[in-house]
VOBA-1610 file (N, C-alpha, C; in pm, whole numbers, padded with zeros to 5 digits, always signed):
BEGIN
His+14334+08846+00902His+14346+08780+00831His+14175+08676+00835Phe+14197+08667+01012Phe+14041+08645+01084Phe+13929+08636+00979Leu+13919+08844+00953Leu+13836+08773+00835Leu+13824+08714+00682Val+13886+08757+00698Val+13929+08701+00588Val+13886+08542+00567Ile+13906+08479+00660Ile+13902+08345+00691Ile+13710+08368+00728His+13669+08424+00764His+13548+08402+00803His+13483+08442+00731Leu+13485+08564+00673Leu+13383+08536+00521Leu+13451+08456+00370Val+13524+08394+00390Val+13570+08246+00320Val+13436+08142+00382Ala+13454+08141+00486Ala+13396+08019+00538Ala+13246+08098+00525Ser+13199+08172+00574Ser+13042+08245+00561Ser+13014+08217+00375Arg+13115+08249+00273Arg+13059+08199+00224Arg+13011+08084+00171Thr+13100+07987+00161Thr+13091+07850+00179Thr+13002+07788+00260Val+12895+07823+00358Val+12859+07807+00420Val+12733+07811+00360Met+12672+07919+00265Met+12589+07967+00209Met+12540+07933+00093Lys+12697+07881+00090Lys+12672+07798-00074Lys+12606+07693-00057Asn+12685+07625+00062Asn+12599+07535+00089Asn+12478+07456+00170Leu+12434+07571+00211Leu+12271+07596+00214Leu+12202+07689+00130Phe+12206+07766+00045Phe+12150+07782-00053Phe+12035+07728-00131Pro+12096+07593-00186Pro+12034+07480-00238Pro+11949+07439-00145Ala+11983+07388-00007Ala+11858+07376+00061Ala+11733+07472+00103Leu+11797+07596+00100Leu+11690+07703+00176Leu+11612+07722+00042Leu+11651+07692-00071Leu+11588+07730-00213Leu+11432+07634-00236Leu+11489+07499-00173Leu+11390+07370-00182Leu+11314+07376-00062Cys+11326+07475+00061Cys+11218+07485+00131Cys+11197+07585+00092Leu+11163+07662+00051Leu+11147+07787-00014Leu+11037+07736-00047Leu+11044+07634-00255Leu+10976+07577-00325Leu+10879+07522-00259Ala+10883+07382-00152Ala+10765+07297-00067Ala+10700+07442-00033Val+10767+07550+00030Val+10580+07604+00117Val+10515+07619+00009Val+10595+07730-00093Val+10472+07769-00200Val+10386+07646-00259Ala+10493+07550-00285Ala+10407+07422-00359Ala+10286+07374-00272Cys+10356+07420-00110Cys+10229+07337+00003Cys+10106+07444-00028Asp+10064+07556-00041Asp+10041+07679-00042Asp+09961+07669-00181Ala+10028+07623-00295Ala+09946+07628-00413Ala+09881+07480-00474Ala+09899+07399-00348Ala+09872+07262-00412Ala+09693+07198-00444His+09675+07282-00409His+09525+07270-00439His+09442+07350-00608Trp+09357+07287-00602Trp+09346+07318-00758Trp+09302+07427-00754Glu+09289+07597-00810Glu+09263+07761-00808Glu+09241+07841-00927Pro+09092+07731-01005Pro+09036+07761-01132Pro+09063+07959-01177Glu+09048+08003-01249Glu+09073+08136-01331Glu+08900+08106-01412Pro+08881+08299-01435Pro+08776+08291-01562Pro+08805+08238-01657Asn+08651+08163-01707Asn+08633+08165-01865Asn+08724+07953-01827Thr+08689+07900-01710Thr+08705+07750-01724Thr+08554+07731-01754Ser+08551+07650-01822Ser+08394+07579-01908Ser+08415+07412-01743Trp+08234+07396-01751Trp+08165+07352-01704Trp+08087+07297-01709Gln+08074+07135-01630Gln+07911+07085-01658Gln+07865+07045-01487Trp+07739+07071-01442Trp+07693+07039-01312Trp+07623+06934-01353Gln+07558+06836-01290Gln+07518+06747-01295Gln+07530+06619-01160Leu+07362+06683-01087Leu+07339+06551-00912Leu+07279+06514-00954Gln+07239+06464-01106Gln+07124+06372-01089Gln+07132+06238-01217Gly+07051+06108-01246Gly+07082+06083-01303Gly+07195+06001-01332Thr+07231+05885-01448Thr+07354+05910-01498Thr+07458+05959-01574Val+07635+05995-01517Val+07653+06103-01542Val+07708+06071-01744Asp+07684+06213-01707Asp+07636+06176-01912Asp+07866+06254-01953Thr+07970+06123-01921Thr+08099+06127-01925Thr+08172+06270-02087Ser+08083+06299-02238Ser+08121+06358-02296Ser+08134+06484-02336Phe+08071+06579-02219Phe+08093+06743-02260Phe+08234+06718-02195Asp+08252+06785-02305Asp+08437+06851-02344Asp+08433+06989-02276Val+08426+06992-02179Val+08471+07163-01999Val+08547+07088-01950Asp+08593+07179-01883Asp+08727+07210-01771Asp+08696+07139-01656Met+08577+07140-01569Met+08539+07065-01456Met+08403+07086-01476Tyr+08387+06884-01367Tyr+08234+06851-01338Tyr+08207+06880-01235Asp+08078+06955-01232Asp+08056+06913-01101Asp+07970+06825-01043Ile+07980+06707-00959Ile+07917+06587-00976Ile+07885+06529-00773Asp+07770+06495-00745Asp+07768+06427-00602Asp+07883+06345-00557Leu+07900+06406-00449Leu+08053+06317-00366Leu+07983+06171-00336Phe+07903+06154-00255Phe+07848+05970-00255Phe+07783+05897-00333Asp+07693+05945-00466Asp+07624+05839-00574Asp+07774+05818-00711Ser+07899+05953-00689Ser+07987+05891-00781Ser+08066+05832-00741Ser+08065+05731-00866Ser+08211+05594-00909Ser+08296+05669-00868Gln+08455+05577-00782Gln+08559+05586-00805Gln+08580+05574-00921Ala+08580+05461-01011Ala+08477+05480-01158Ala+08469+05585-01253Leu+08389+05661-01246Leu+08376+05798-01262Leu+08488+05861-01241Ile+08478+05928-01152Ile+08590+06015-01086Ile+08704+05982-01188Asp+08817+05798-01202Asp+08868+05803-01208Asp+08880+05826-01402Glu+08762+05796-01459Glu+08712+05841-01567Glu+08713+05962-01688Leu+08610+06069-01582Leu+08642+06230-01583Leu+08823+06275-01582His+08913+06212-01455His+09036+06271-01467His+09124+06231-01609Ala+09101+06105-01618Ala+09122+06007-01748Ala+09168+06076-01896Ala+09018+06202-01897Ala+08993+06235-02028Ala+09024+06385-01969Gly+09093+06428-01840Gly+09182+06579-01806Gly+09086+06652-01777Arg+08980+06612-01717Arg+08854+06685-01585Arg+08906+06672-01527Lys+08866+06774-01431Lys+08879+06829-01311Lys+08812+06777-01311Val+08778+06769-01097Val+08594+06685-01054Val+08603+06728-00913Val+08520+06867-00911Val+08419+06844-00803Val+08315+06803-00740Cys+08345+06827-00628Cys+08253+06687-00519Cys+08114+06788-00472Tyr+08018+06762-00533Tyr+07873+06821-00434Tyr+07881+06729-00238Phe+07869+06866-00186Phe+07777+06752-00015Phe+07716+06897+00012Ser+07584+06881+00071Ser+07550+06976+00186Ser+07619+06978+00325Ala+07666+07119+00330Ala+07713+07126+00431Ala+07663+07151+00544Gly+07534+07242+00583Gly+07437+07350+00586Gly+07305+07241+00604Ser+07261+07158+00583Ser+07152+07070+00580Ser+07139+06916+00660Tyr+07046+06847+00676Tyr+07050+06690+00694Tyr+06940+06653+00570Glu+07028+06576+00577Glu+06940+06497+00393Glu+06929+06355+00505Glu+06794+06305+00507Glu+06796+06190+00551Glu+06832+06043+00447Trp+06868+06096+00357Trp+06922+05987+00240Trp+07017+05919+00211Arg+07151+06035+00299Arg+07263+05978+00307Arg+07327+05870+00423Pro+07451+05815+00349Pro+07470+05692+00428Pro+07532+05716+00544Asp+07563+05931+00598Asp+07590+05909+00706Asp+07515+06012+00783Ala+07351+06008+00792Ala+07239+06051+00860Ala+07211+06022+00996Asp+07236+05930+00987Asp+07204+05792+01196Asp+07270+05895+01224Glu+07451+05976+01176Glu+07533+06016+01297Glu+07504+06146+01368Phe+07416+06200+01329Phe+07427+06380+01327Phe+07304+06372+01457Pro+07292+06445+01552Pro+07200+06463+01695Pro+07150+06505+01595Ala+07026+06455+01728Ala+06867+06472+01711Ala+06870+06651+01712Ser+06937+06678+01855Ser+06951+06831+01916Ser+06995+06937+01768Ala+07088+06917+01702Ala+07131+06981+01550Ala+07027+06972+01470Leu+06946+06878+01424Leu+06841+06882+01360Leu+06784+07046+01399Gly+06764+07053+01255Gly+06617+07241+01292Gly+06527+07199+01200Asn+06471+07293+01119Asn+06339+07356+01090Asn+06344+07271+00904Ala+06245+07238+00867Ala+06273+07159+00709Ala+06310+07259+00661Leu+06369+07239+00487Leu+06445+07276+00429Leu+06276+07318+00293Asp+06267+07443+00306Asp+06080+07469+00240Asp+06078+07428+00110Gly+06022+07334+00045Gly+06068+07295-00087Gly+06133+07142-00155Trp+06250+07121-00010Trp+06342+07030+00008Trp+06294+06912+00078Pro+06173+06788+00012Pro+06115+06706+00116Pro+06280+06705+00201Gly+06301+06573+00315Gly+06377+06508+00365Gly+06511+06560+00410Glu+06488+06694+00367Glu+06636+06788+00427Glu+06577+06907+00534Arg+06683+06871+00621Arg+06669+06973+00757Arg+06819+07095+00761Trp+06790+07204+00849Trp+06861+07304+00823Trp+06900+07227+00957Leu+07082+07253+00937Leu+07212+07192+01088Leu+07238+07320+01187Asp+07225+07247+01304Asp+07289+07393+01371Asp+07451+07374+01385Ile+07451+07482+01253Ile+07638+07505+01220Ile+07751+07495+01368Arg+07669+07490+01473Arg+07761+07571+01538Arg+07782+07390+01646Asn+07799+07317+01640Asn+07795+07227+01705Asn+07875+07141+01582Ser+07961+07080+01712Ser+08067+07034+01690Ser+08110+06900+01605Gln+07969+06794+01620Gln+07931+06664+01599Gln+07886+06716+01450Val+07820+06804+01421Val+07812+06825+01309Val+07920+06904+01255Arg+08034+06955+01284Arg+08136+07012+01245Arg+08256+06861+01206Ser+08252+06783+01333Ser+08342+06655+01252Ser+08290+06575+01181Ile+08126+06539+01154Ile+08090+06506+01034Ile+08087+06534+00879Met+08105+06703+00877Met+08141+06680+00748Met+08317+06711+00697Ser+08389+06713+00828Ser+08552+06680+00850Ser+08583+06533+00723Asp+08473+06468+00821Asp+08482+06302+00766Asp+08477+06305+00608Arg+08374+06431+00555Arg+08282+06414+00424Arg+08404+06487+00335Leu+08545+06549+00425Leu+08592+06600+00290Leu+08715+06507+00319Asp+08677+06421+00403Asp+08806+06301+00416Asp+08728+06220+00293Leu+08631+06157+00251Leu+08573+06081+00213Leu+08653+06169+00037Ala+08601+06285-00004Ala+08662+06347-00128Ala+08810+06321-00117Gln+08857+06396-00014Gln+08984+06331-00056Gln+09073+06217-00073Ser+09028+06078-00071Ser+08996+05968-00075Ser+08912+05921-00204Lys+08841+05966-00241Lys+08795+05957-00411Lys+08882+06048-00502Gln+08948+06097-00459Gln+09058+06215-00504Gln+08981+06325-00582Cys+08896+06373-00517Cys+08811+06454-00559Cys+08930+06570-00585Asp+08869+06697-00673Asp+09010+06800-00701Asp+08916+06913-00601Gly+08817+06958-00552Gly+08760+07066-00471Gly+08611+07004-00455Val+08604+07065-00384Val+08404+07032-00305Val+08330+07188-00336Glu+08192+07144-00352Glu+08079+07240-00354Glu+08001+07195-00246Pro+08008+07261-00120Pro+07961+07269+00010Pro+07832+07344+00027Asp+07683+07344+00012Asp+07608+07296-00011Asp+07514+07418+00100Asn+07396+07502+00059Asn+07344+07543+00179Asn+07413+07647+00294Val+07548+07725+00297Val+07613+07735+00365Val+07597+07896+00461Asp+07418+07946+00356Asp+07406+08077+00510Asp+07318+08086+00520Gly+07303+07956+00607Gly+07162+07917+00701Gly+07097+08028+00835Tyr+07236+08096+00801Tyr+07164+08212+00897Tyr+07095+08326+00857Thr+07119+08322+00734Thr+06931+08412+00621Thr+06814+08369+00646Asn+06837+08188+00665Asn+06637+08119+00634Asn+06657+08164+00823Asp+06532+08058+00770Asp+06436+07990+00866Asp+06489+07859+00936Ser+06605+07867+01073Ser+06639+07729+01014Ser+06635+07699+01161Gly+06612+07743+01234Gly+06488+07736+01389Gly+06608+07751+01490Phe+06722+07803+01427Phe+06850+07779+01539Phe+06847+07975+01514Pro+06901+07997+01662Pro+06955+08158+01694Pro+07045+08221+01517Leu+07133+08124+01438Leu+07234+08156+01408Leu+07277+08373+01342Thr+07414+08348+01352Thr+07400+08496+01299Thr+07558+08488+01249Gly+07532+08625+01163Gly+07639+08588+01053Gly+07771+08545+01122Ala+07810+08615+01257Ala+08005+08565+01266Ala+07897+08378+01309Asp+07841+08325+01327Asp+07850+08164+01241Asp+07873+08139+01199Gln+07849+08209+01111Gln+07826+08126+00958Gln+07925+08149+00871Leu+08022+08280+00927Leu+08132+08287+00894Leu+08273+08184+00941Ser+08228+08180+01084Ser+08327+08071+01140Ser+08277+07957+01090Phe+08181+07904+01053Phe+08162+07800+00981Phe+08222+07741+00808Asn+08180+07843+00767Asn+08236+07830+00643Asn+08382+07856+00616Arg+08429+07945+00707Arg+08575+07943+00800Arg+08651+07800+00811Phe+08560+07756+00831Phe+08621+07573+00908Phe+08601+07487+00788Leu+08513+07513+00729Leu+08508+07443+00625Leu+08633+07477+00470Ala+08656+07619+00434Ala+08744+07660+00371Ala+08917+07587+00441Ser+08929+07595+00572Ser+09047+07535+00613Ser+09070+07417+00619Glu+08954+07306+00669Glu+08985+07143+00682Glu+09047+07112+00509Ala+08897+07215+00369Ala+08919+07142+00204Ala+09136+07166+00274His+09150+07265+00218His+09262+07336+00214His+09353+07220+00261Ala+09379+07234+00392Ala+09447+07115+00439Ala+09465+06921+00384Arg+09389+06948+00321Arg+09334+06838+00275Arg+09388+06918+00117Asp+09441+06962+00084Asp+09494+07005-00096Asp+09383+06981-00185Leu+09188+07009-00108Leu+09108+07056-00228Leu+09083+07162-00263Ser+09031+07189-00320Ser+08972+07359-00393Ser+08854+07354-00315Ile+08773+07510-00286Ile+08650+07469-00185Ile+08568+07602-00334Gly+08481+07578-00299Gly+08414+07716-00338Gly+08307+07804-00257Leu+08219+07868-00277Leu+08161+07957-00227Leu+08048+07900-00222Lys+07933+07863-00246Lys+07769+07815-00253Lys+07679+07967-00236Asn+07601+08064-00315Asn+07562+08143-00264Asn+07604+08243-00180Asp+07584+08235-00051Asp+07617+08340+00067Asp+07640+08438+00010Leu+07598+08546-00062Leu+07618+08641-00124Leu+07664+08809-00031Asp+07547+08752+00054Asp+07593+08856+00202Asp+07766+08881+00300Gln+07796+08822+00261Gln+07929+08717+00300Gln+08080+08726+00207Val+08025+08780+00028Val+08089+08714-00001Val+08269+08779+00037Leu+08236+08939+00071Leu+08344+09014+00056Leu+08428+08959+00228Asp+08384+08916+00291Asp+08389+08846+00403Asp+08534+08753+00367Leu+08491+08669+00296Leu+08497+08537+00287Leu+08511+08495+00138Val+08588+08589+00048Val+08678+08553-00089Val+08816+08473-00046Asp+08858+08616+00013Asp+08968+08552+00058Asp+09004+08395+00103Asp+08906+08363+00154Asp+09002+08196+00199Asp+08868+08106+00126Phe+08802+08194+00004Phe+08761+08064-00098Phe+08839+08062-00252Asp+08823+07966-00299Asp+08904+07936-00420Asp+08811+07962-00564Trp+08709+07986-00504Trp+08596+07965-00666Trp+08478+08049-00563Ala+08365+08104-00666Ala+08201+08128-00641Ala+08153+07971-00733Leu+08014+08003-00712Leu+07889+07932-00733Leu+07838+07969-00716Asn+07680+08045-00793Asn+07570+08158-00726Asn+07500+08019-00835Glu+07320+08025-00825Glu+07284+08082-00816Glu+07139+08165-00824Gln+07116+08220-00951Gln+07040+08295-00979Gln+07068+08393-00937Cys+07171+08452-00993Cys+07190+08600-00959Cys+07128+08664-01093Val+07132+08687-01203Val+07067+08745-01294Val+06915+08728-01255Gln+06830+08626-01270Gln+06675+08653-01165Gln+06657+08760-01137Phe+06778+08726-00960Phe+06710+08819-00849Phe+06800+08967-00869Asp+06894+08949-00983Asp+06943+09070-00991Asp+07051+09106-00918Glu+07116+09024-00857Glu+07227+09028-00757Glu+07394+09006-00858Cys+07395+08987-00957Cys+07555+08965-00993Cys+07638+09016-00962Glu+07658+09106-00940Glu+07773+09225-00902Glu+07830+09187-00782Leu+07776+09162-00654Leu+07784+09095-00563Leu+07888+08987-00561Leu+07893+08930-00691Leu+08006+08810-00730Leu+08132+08879-00771Ser+08156+09002-00787Ser+08298+09046-00890Ser+08449+09072-00803Pro+08434+09069-00680Pro+08513+09020-00575Pro+08633+08908-00614Phe+08562+08800-00633Phe+08612+08691-00732Phe+08705+08712-00799Val+08623+08766-00873Val+08654+08807-01071Val+08762+08877-01050Gln+08806+09010-00937Gln+08916+09104-00974Gln+09053+08997-00888Gln+09001+08902-00845Gln+09129+08810-00742Gln+09171+08715-00815Asn+09107+08721-01024Asn+09086+08656-01040Asn+09090+08510-01012Lys+08985+08473-00987Lys+08906+08355-00951Lys+08782+08341-00992Ala+08778+08203-01071Ala+08589+08160-01103Ala+08464+08225-01034Val+08405+08254-01093Val+08259+08249-01088Val+08156+08228-01156Phe+08137+08012-01084Phe+08058+08010-01198Phe+07935+08017-01140Gly+07827+07989-01255Gly+07653+07959-01172Gly+07573+07941-01284Val+07415+07942-01243Val+07301+07914-01329Val+07212+07985-01333Glu+07165+07955-01428Glu+07016+08024-01462Glu+06881+07912-01440Tyr+06721+07876-01440Tyr+06728+07741-01506Tyr+06605+07777-01595Val+06615+07682-01617Val+06523+07669-01791Val+06373+07718-01698Glu+06302+07661-01573Glu+06191+07689-01532Glu+06119+07847-01490Glu+06252+07908-01483Glu+06260+08053-01493Glu+06248+08174-01588Gln+06288+08116-01679Gln+06284+08183-01830Gln+06242+08278-01835Ser+06102+08271-01794Ser+06033+08364-01795Ser+06040+08517-01725Glu+06106+08511-01655Glu+06204+08615-01550Glu+06346+08627-01599Thr+06449+08519-01684Thr+06540+08548-01666Thr+06549+08630-01834Gly+06460+08564-01904Gly+06487+08571-02041Gly+06538+08442-02104Thr+06557+08444-02206Thr+06713+08355-02320Thr+06809+08340-02263Pro+06917+08244-02325Pro+07055+08272-02311Pro+07092+08402-02345Ala+07042+08369-02482Ala+07081+08512-02599Ala+07018+08621-02556Gln+06904+08649-02395Gln+06917+08819-02348Gln+06976+08791-02241Phe+07011+08698-02160Phe+07096+08703-01995Phe+07223+08678-02040Cys+07297+08574-02127Cys+07412+08607-02146Cys+07519+08659-02173Pro+07468+08775-02255Pro+07589+08918-02247Pro+07646+08965-02089Glu+07498+08983-01999Glu+07521+09040-01888Glu+07623+08904-01821Val+07665+08793-01849Val+07750+08655-01736Val+07855+08703-01830Asn+07845+08690-01946Asn+08000+08743-01977Asn+08042+08841-01990Ala+08011+08945-01984Ala+08020+09062-01905Ala+08066+09073-01824Leu+08055+09014-01696Leu+08130+09045-01613Leu+08207+08897-01563Asn+08221+08825-01675Asn+08324+08758-01697Asn+08315+08644-01608Phe+08179+08596-01583Phe+08136+08471-01523Phe+08151+08373-01663Asp+08115+08211-01564Asp+08127+08126-01641Asp+07973+08082-01628Trp+07906+08073-01738Trp+07720+08121-01650Trp+07685+08007-01716Leu+07597+07850-01623Leu+07489+07806-01759Leu+07343+07792-01751Gln+07312+07771-01807Gln+07118+07739-01795Gln+07067+07568-01787Lys+07033+07520-01699Lys+07001+07422-01676Lys+06858+07388-01603Asp+06784+07321-01607Asp+06654+07311-01546Asp+06718+07277-01352Tyr+06604+07286-01325Tyr+06610+07232-01159Tyr+06654+07100-01164Asp+06617+07009-01236Asp+06731+06839-01172Asp+06811+06825-01176Leu+06912+06935-01233Leu+07038+06892-01322Leu+07106+06762-01331Thr+07019+06714-01380Thr+07038+06622-01540Thr+07136+06667-01636Ala+07147+06594-01703Ala+07261+06611-01837Ala+07252+06709-01858Thr+07164+06691-01923Thr+07052+06790-02016Thr+06892+06815-01968Pro+06894+06976-01992Pro+06958+07086-02108Pro+07059+07124-02046Tyr+07122+07234-02122Tyr+07301+07259-02108Tyr+07285+07367-02183Val+07271+07491-02141Val+07384+07581-02286Val+07526+07627-02161Tyr+07611+07670-02213Tyr+07752+07759-02127Tyr+07744+07869-02207Cys+07721+07974-02099Cys+07733+08125-02177Cys+07817+08161-02297Arg+07960+08112-02271Arg+08085+08158-02324Arg+08005+08122-02481Asn+07929+08081-02520Asn+07953+07920-02625Asn+07787+07957-02681Val+07713+08111-02620Val+07539+08095-02616Val+07523+08138-02757Gly+07580+08114-02920Gly+07586+08099-03052Gly+07542+07909-03060Ser+07632+07874-02936Ser+07534+07705-02958Ser+07507+07665-02887Pro+07301+07734-02855Pro+07242+07702-02750Pro+07231+07496-02680Ser+07277+07381-02770Ser+07223+07295-02719Ser+07398+07242-02698Pro+07390+07088-02609Pro+07495+07106-02538Pro+07615+07037-02625Ser+07737+07053-02521Ser+07884+07055-02664Ser+07976+06940-02625Pro+07886+06791-02612Pro+07957+06720-02624Pro+08105+06640-02691Ser+08210+06608-02660Ser+08258+06549-02778Ser+08275+06445-02787Pro+08321+06399-02921Pro+08324+06306-02957Pro+08425+06161-02915Ser+08354+06090-02763Ser+08407+06002-02668Ser+08347+05884-02632Pro+08390+05847-02641Pro+08270+05686-02553Pro+08175+05694-02528Ser+08044+05651-02525Ser+07935+05619-02402Ser+07939+05618-02247Pro+07882+05702-02214Pro+07879+05733-02102Pro+07953+05609-02028Ser+08016+05668-01933Ser+08026+05551-01780Ser+07870+05546-01644Pro+07885+05493-01644Pro+07769+05453-01603Pro+07762+05477-01452Ser+07716+05534-01358Ser+07772+05591-01190Ser+07607+05633-01171Pro+07557+05573-01019Pro+07519+05519-00982Pro+07436+05692-00948Ser+07296+05675-00962Ser+07204+05766-00953Ser+07206+05818-00810Pro+07162+05948-00768Pro+07185+06023-00633Pro+07002+05994-00586Ser+07039+05967-00486Ser+06899+05886-00393Ser+06827+06059-00407Pro+06669+06036-00426Pro+06598+06126-00446Pro+06573+06193-00374Ser+06517+06278-00322Ser+06448+06359-00151Ser+06294+06243-00232Pro+06259+06225-00057Pro+06133+06146-00059Pro+06061+06270-00057
//
C-alpha cells in the first residue's frame, strides 16, 4: 500500500511541477536566444555619413550609434528593419561626446589615414568601462545589435605591446557585455582570430576580403549558419574588378556583400545578391527621415 501511495503521490507532484519546469526551461531558452542572430541571405545597408536614407528595402541597417537619433531608429523599426549601431571599440575618436573620459595613458599611436583617431590600450579597465557605457547607450536606444570597430589592434602599430591573448580577452568581453544586454554583436575584420571567436559572435563584418584574397577565412561563420556581411570599395575597383566580376565569388561563399565608397554615404550601393541590378534598390516609401550627420574626423 505504501508503494502505491508513494507512486500516486509522486505522479501528482510531477503533474503539478511539470508546467513550472517547462516554463523555466522555456525561459532559459528564450534568454539564450533573445538577441538577434542573422543568418546568411540577410540584406543590409551600411551608412555612417550623411542624412540616413531610410528607403532601402533591406533587412538590416548599420548606422552610427552616437549620431543616429531615436526617431531614426524608431522609423527603421517601424518599417521592419533591424538596426545595428556602429561605434569604435579599439580606437579613440576625439569628436565623440565621451572622448574626455579616456585616460591619457590609454591613448596610443594615431591610426594611419584617420585624423583624430588613436589606438586604445584595450587592457585598460577604464577603456572597458567606457565600452560598457556605450553598450548601455545602444541598449537604451533599442539597437538590435552593435558593430564594434578596430578590434584587431594587436596586429597594428598601436603603441602598446598588445598580444593576441589581449585581443581575444577584449573581444570576448565585448561579446559577453553585448549579450548581457540582449544585443547582437558582429566580429569586425580580425580575420586571424575567426576560429577562436566564431562561437562568441553572432555574425561577421569584413572590409575588402576580395581585394586581399582573404574571404575563405570567414567561412566558419557561414558553417554555423551565421551571416557574413562585407564590402568592397568603389575606389579599389581597379583591383577588385566590377561587381559583375567579384560578386560571384562572395555569392558562392553565401556572404552578403556590398560595393560602396569609403565615405559610407547612402550611395553608391550594390548588393551582390542582386548583382544584376547595380543601382540602389530603395522601396517606394516616404522621403528620408533626417538624422544628424556624423561628425567628420578633423
